[in-house]
C-alpha positions as CSV (number, residue, x, y, z in Angstrom):
1,M,0.4,1.1,21.4
2,R,-0.7,0.8,17.8
3,K,0.1,-2.3,15.8
4,P,2.0,-2.0,12.5
5,A,-0.3,-0.8,9.7
6,E,-3.3,-0.6,12.1
7,G,-4.5,2.6,10.4
8,V,-4.5,1.1,6.9
9,W,-6.1,-2.0,8.2
10,N,-8.9,0.0,9.8
11,I,-9.5,1.8,6.5
12,V,-9.6,-1.5,4.6
13,R,-11.8,-3.1,7.3
14,F,-14.4,-0.3,7.3
15,N,-14.4,0.0,3.5
16,W,-13.9,-3.6,2.6
17,H,-16.8,-3.6,0.1
18,F,-15.1,-1.0,-2.1
19,Y,-11.8,-2.9,-2.1
20,A,-13.6,-6.1,-2.9
21,L,-15.4,-4.4,-5.8
22,A,-12.1,-3.1,-7.1
23,A,-10.3,-6.4,-6.7
24,G,-13.2,-8.2,-8.4
25,T,-13.3,-5.8,-11.3
26,V,-9.5,-5.9,-11.7
27,S,-9.7,-9.7,-11.7
28,L,-12.4,-9.8,-14.4
29,L,-10.4,-7.3,-16.5
30,L,-7.3,-9.4,-16.2
31,V,-9.2,-12.5,-17.3
32,A,-10.7,-10.6,-20.2
33,A,-7.2,-9.4,-21.2
34,G,-5.9,-12.9,-21.1
35,L,-8.8,-14.3,-23.2
36,H,-9.2,-11.7,-25.9
37,S,-6.1,-10.0,-27.3
38,G,-8.2,-7.3,-29.0
39,V,-9.4,-6.0,-25.6
40,R,-6.1,-6.5,-23.9
41,P,-4.8,-2.8,-24.1
42,Y,-8.1,-1.4,-23.0
43,A,-8.5,-3.9,-20.1
44,L,-5.0,-3.3,-18.9
45,A,-5.6,0.5,-19.1
46,L,-8.7,0.0,-17.0
47,V,-6.7,-2.2,-14.5
48,A,-4.2,0.7,-14.1
49,L,-7.0,3.3,-13.8
50,I,-8.5,1.2,-11.0
51,S,-5.4,-0.1,-9.3
52,V,-3.2,3.0,-9.2
53,P,-5.6,5.2,-7.2
54,V,-6.4,2.4,-4.7
55,V,-2.7,1.7,-4.1
56,V,-1.7,5.3,-3.9
57,S,-4.6,6.0,-1.4
58,L,-3.5,3.1,0.8
59,L,0.2,4.2,0.7
60,V,-0.7,7.8,1.6
61,S,-3.0,6.5,4.4
62,Y,-0.2,4.3,5.7
63,Y,2.2,7.3,5.7
64,V,-0.3,9.5,7.6
65,Y,-1.8,7.1,10.0
66,D,1.0,4.6,10.6
67,Y,4.3,6.0,9.7
68,S,4.1,9.8,10.5
69,G,3.8,9.5,14.3
70,L,0.4,11.2,14.2
71,Y,-0.9,9.0,17.0
72,S,2.2,9.6,19.2
73,F,0.9,13.1,19.9
74,N,4.5,14.4,20.1
75,W,3.2,17.3,18.0
76,L,0.7,18.1,20.8
77,T,2.6,20.1,23.4
78,I,0.8,22.1,26.0
79,E,2.9,24.4,28.2
80,E,2.4,23.8,31.9
81,A,1.0,27.4,32.4
82,S,-1.7,27.0,29.7
83,I,-2.9,23.4,30.4
84,P,-6.7,23.4,30.2
85,A,-8.9,21.9,32.9
86,T,-10.7,19.7,30.3
87,I,-9.7,18.3,27.0
88,V,-12.4,17.8,24.4
89,N,-11.8,15.2,21.8
90,I,-14.2,15.4,18.8
91,H,-14.2,12.3,16.5
92,A,-16.4,10.8,13.8
93,G,-17.6,7.8,15.7
94,F,-14.5,5.5,15.6
95,D,-12.5,6.8,18.5
96,E,-8.8,5.9,18.3
97,T,-7.5,8.9,20.2
98,S,-9.3,9.3,23.5
99,Q,-7.4,6.5,25.2
100,L,-4.1,7.9,23.8
101,L,-4.9,11.4,25.0
102,H,-5.9,9.9,28.3
103,E,-2.5,8.3,28.6
104,K,-0.7,11.5,27.6
105,Y,-2.7,13.6,30.1
106,P,-3.9,11.3,32.9
107,P,-6.9,12.2,35.1
108,G,-4.6,13.4,37.9
109,N,-3.0,15.8,35.5
110,P,-4.7,19.2,35.2
111,A,-5.2,18.5,31.5
112,G,-6.9,15.2,32.2
113,F,-10.4,14.2,31.1
């Protein structure tokens, strides 16, 4: 069973340096906006240009990986007559799905691993 927001947390954990860079840049821009009123509109515009895509990306990732039920595999239905003898799971190195597929189609099942 996946924990709440586990998908988003994995994205942040694997790409932490990008989020740290964005947070540091936004912090510096906010300091600059507070110190110099002449640069305030430009600094705040840059803060929005950095923050909005980051937040939207994380919200979309939350929807896809944590809210949508993607990892419940309810969308993956195999009719009994067409169950393959082997299931091949191709992933990019961070495997979150093999165990879930293994639980849905255990080894004793004709569709097992």
